[in-house]
TIMARDREN-487519 format. One record per residue: residue in three letters; x, y, z of N, C-alpha, C in turn. Coordinates in steps of 0.2 Angstrom, whole numbers, padded with zeros to 4 digits, always signed. Example, Ala and Ser with C-alpha at 12.3 -4.5 7.8 and 13.67 -1.06 7.14 Angstrom:
REM TIMARDREN-487519
ALA+0066-0028+0039+0062-0022+0039+0066-0016+0039SER+0064-0011+0035+0068-0005+0036+0064+0000+0039
REM end
This chain:
REM TIMARDREN-487519
MET-0257+0526-0292-0256+0526-0298-0257+0532-0302GLN-0260+0537-0299-0261+0544-0302-0253+0547-0303TYR-0248+0544-0301-0242+0545-0302-0237+0544-0306LEU-0239+0536-0309-0236+0534-0313-0232+0536-0318PRO-0239+0540-0321-0234+0544-0329-0228+0548-0327GLU-0227+0552-0322-0225+0556-0320-0219+0553-0317ILE-0219+0547-0314-0213+0543-0312-0209+0541-0318GLU-0214+0538-0323-0212+0534-0329-0206+0541-0333LYS-0210+0545-0335-0205+0551-0338-0199+0552-0334ALA-0200+0555-0327-0193+0557-0324-0188+0550-0324LEU-0190+0544-0325-0185+0540-0326-0184+0538-0332MET-0186+0539-0338-0184+0540-0344-0179+0545-0345GLU-0181+0551-0342-0176+0558-0342-0169+0556-0339LYS-0170+0552-0333-0164+0550-0330-0158+0546-0335LEU-0163+0541-0336-0159+0536-0341-0156+0539-0347ASP-0159+0545-0349-0157+0547-0355-0151+0551-0355SER-0152+0554-0348-0146+0559-0346-0140+0554-0343MET-0141+0549-0341-0135+0544-0340-0132+0542-0347VAL-0135+0541-0351-0132+0538-0356-0130+0543-0361LYS-0130+0550-0361-0128+0555-0362-0122+0556-0359ARG-0122+0557-0354-0115+0557-0351-0110+0552-0350GLN-0112+0545-0352-0109+0542-0354-0105+0543-0360LEU-0108+0544-0365-0106+0546-0372-0102+0551-0371TYR-0103+0556-0369-0098+0562-0368-0091+0559-0365THR-0093+0556-0359-0086+0552-0355-0081+0549-0361THR-0085+0545-0364-0081+0540-0371-0079+0546-0374PHE-0081+0551-0377-0079+0556-0381-0073+0558-0379LYS-0072+0561-0374-0067+0563-0370-0062+0560-0368THR-0062+0554-0366-0058+0548-0364-0055+0543-0369ALA-0058+0543-0374-0058+0536-0378-0050+0536-0381SER-0047+0530-0382-0041+0530-0384-0038+0530-0392THR-0044+0530-0394-0042+0532-0403-0048+0536-0407GLU-0045+0539-0411-0049+0547-0414-0055+0543-0417GLU-0055+0537-0418-0063+0533-0422-0066+0533-0417GLU-0064+0530-0410-0068+0530-0404-0073+0536-0402ARG-0069+0542-0403-0071+0548-0400-0075+0551-0404GLU-0073+0550-0411-0078+0554-0416-0085+0548-0416LYS-0086+0543-0414-0092+0538-0415-0095+0542-0407ALA-0092+0543-0403-0095+0544-0397-0099+0551-0397ARG-0094+0556-0401-0096+0562-0402-0104+0563-0407GLN-0102+0560-0411-0108+0559-0416-0115+0558-0413GLU-0115+0550-0408-0119+0548-0405-0122+0553-0399TYR-0117+0556-0396-0120+0560-0390-0123+0566-0394LEU-0121+0570-0400-0125+0575-0403-0131+0572-0405ASP-0131+0567-0407-0138+0564-0410-0143+0563-0404LYS-0142+0561-0399-0145+0560-0392-0147+0568-0390CYS-0143+0573-0392-0144+0580-0388-0150+0583-0392GLY-0150+0580-0401-0154+0584-0402-0151+0589-0407MET-0146+0588-0408-0141+0595-0412-0140+0592-0419HIS-0145+0598-0423-0145+0597-0430-0138+0598-0432GLU-0139+0591-0439-0131+0591-0442-0129+0598-0444ASN-0132+0601-0446-0129+0607-0448-0126+0612-0444PHE-0127+0611-0438-0125+0615-0433-0118+0612-0428ARG-0116+0606-0434-0111+0601-0430-0104+0605-0433TRP-0098+0604-0430-0093+0606-0432-0089+0598-0436
REM end
């Protein structure tokens, strides 16, 4: 039970990483510009990129 918080944190980090990777893949492979831009914005939001630093 003492490792439960550490395990939970590691699993949440892994899940977050998987979501970011999926968004990045969608950004790179989407068939329409609208889908690419939506995935790009979601990816940058997940990464914590401030809007003033985006292109």
